[in-house]
N, C-alpha and C positions, 0 to 999 in steps of 0.2 A: 504494500500500500504506500502510496506517495504521501509525503508530508505537505499539507496545504498551509499556505500563509494566511492567517486571519487578518483581514483588512479593516473590519468594522464590526462593532456590536451595536445593535439597535434594541431599545428597551420598551417599545410601545407599538401598538398596531398602527397608530398614525405615522410613526417613524418608518415602519415597514412600507406603508403605502407611499410615502414620499420617496423612499429608496426605489421602490418598484417603478415609480413614475420616471425615474432617471435611467432605467434600464430598457433594453430591448431583447426580445427572444431571439435566440439563434437556433438554427436547425441542427443542434448538437446535444447529445445526452451523455451522461456518465452512468455506469452501472452502480447501484448502491453499494455493492460489495467492494468497490474501489475506494470508498470513503467510509468504511465501517468503523474506523477509529474515531470518527466524529459522533459523539453520543447525541441521539435525537429521539426522545421518547415518542414523538408524534410522527415519525417517518415510517410509513408502511409500504410505500411504493418501491419497486425494485430499481427505479431509475431516478435521476435528478436532471432537470433541465438546466443547461448552461445559459447564462444571461451575459449580455454585453453591457458593461458599465464603464463608460468612457472608452479608454483604449484597453481595458482589461476584460478577461473572461472570468466570470465568477459563478459561484453557487451559494445558496444560503440555507441554513437549517435553523429551526426553532429548537434550541438546545435545552431550554427550560421554558416554563410558562411565560410568555411575552418577552422572551430573550432570543433575539435572532442574531446569528453570527454569519458574517459574509466572508467567504474564503476565495482566494484567487486560484484558478485552475492552472497548474503548471503546463507549460507548452508541450512537454514530453508525455503528458498523461493521455492514455488511450481514450478517444472520443468516438461516439457512434453517430451515424447519420440518421438513425431512426430510433424511436422509442422501443420498437419491437426488437431491434438488434441488440440494444442495451439490455433489455429484459432477458433475452435468450442467453446473453453472455453472463448476466448475473446468476441466472438459474444454473447454468453449467458450472460456473466457478464456485458458487455457494455449495453445491452438491459435493464437489471435489474436496472442499475444505471441511465440510461437516459430515461427509459420508464416510 
């Protein structure tokens, strides 16, 4: 698993809305198992959408109630062109680690 650099911590729903207004969706995803080291009690999806924030590619997680942490996605981290591809990769790699 790659180490992601934390860029920002947001502590309110309003702050998250303001942050999301500054981002745009990219057609890129990460498999959740790539970032398992980031604790997120509310993350159930096998994928994470990568967002563009300024000149950076980022993801965010709600790590505690109303605490959102924004991380930069390293350039060398594997990215997927579809949600389905990221899901398939997550399932295959989660099974290998847990099976």
